[in-house]
N, C-alpha and C positions, 0 to 999 in steps of 0.2 A: 493475489496481485501484489506487485512489489513497486515501491517508489523509494526515492532518496530525498533527504531534506538537508538543509545547510547546517543544522545544529539540533541538539536534543530537545530544546524548547519548541521549535517549530514541529519537529517530528511528533512529540507528545501531544501538542495541541491538534494537529491533523488527525492523529490516531484516535484521540478522545472524541473529536467531533464526528468522525466517521462511524465509530462504534455507537455513540449516542443516537445517531441518526438511523441506526439499524441497517446500514449498508454493508457492514462487516460484523461478524460475531466476535471477532478477536483481531487485535493488531499487535504484532511484536515489534518493539522499537530496539534496533540493534545498533549501538554506537560503535565507533572505531573503524568505520569503512573508509578506505582511501580509494577515490575514483580518479582514474586517468583517462582523459578523453579529448577528442578534438573539439575546439570551440573557437569560432571566429579566426580560423586559419592557423591556429597554434595548438600544441598539446598542452593541456592544463592538468594540474594535479591538486586536488582539494580533499580535505577531510569531510566526510558526510555521515549521515545517520540513515540507515536503511529502515524502512517500515514495511512489514509483511502483513497483508490483510488476508483474512479468511472469510470468504463469502461463497455464494453459489453462482452457477452459470446464469441463472435467471436475474441475479442482482448485479452482475459484472458491469453492464453498460452504465447503470446508474452510479455505481461506485467509481468507475473511471471518470465519468463526467463531473462528479463532485470533487474528486481529487484534483482534476484539472482546473476547476473553478477556485478551489481554495489555495492551491499551491503557489508559493511565491516565485518559483523559477519561470523564466520565459518559456523554456521547453523542458518540462519535467519528465523524468523517466516514469513511465506507466507501462508495465509489462505484466501480462497474465500468463500463468502456466496452468495447464489442465492437471487435475488430480487423477492419477491413474488408479490409485487405490488408497483407502484409508480405513481406519477403524469404523465400523458401522455406527457405533455409539457417537463418535466424534463428528462424523459427517452428518448424522441426524441432528445433533446438537447445533451445528452451524446452520443447517437449513431452518430449524425452529427459530433461532435467534434472529435471522434476517427475514423471517416471514415466508420462506419458500417451502415449508413443510406441508 
């Protein structure tokens, strides 16, 4: 699952909380994202920080709900992508860490 945050401090705090709560096995905090989007009738441009969470399909709803609960944005980006394939060891590790194994 992917979300964006307004700055590195918010992104790291969100990522840490989610991993501590075992809703994701890992979170990558990726600074330097420029988002261009429609908001309140005009095109906006802001610097943001992307957070990529690694979880399982079984934990996705709980992860989404918790990100929405903790996120400071009025309408945060919360998008999930299915994993078509991955290393067996890595996928198994993710499942173990979030309690889906």
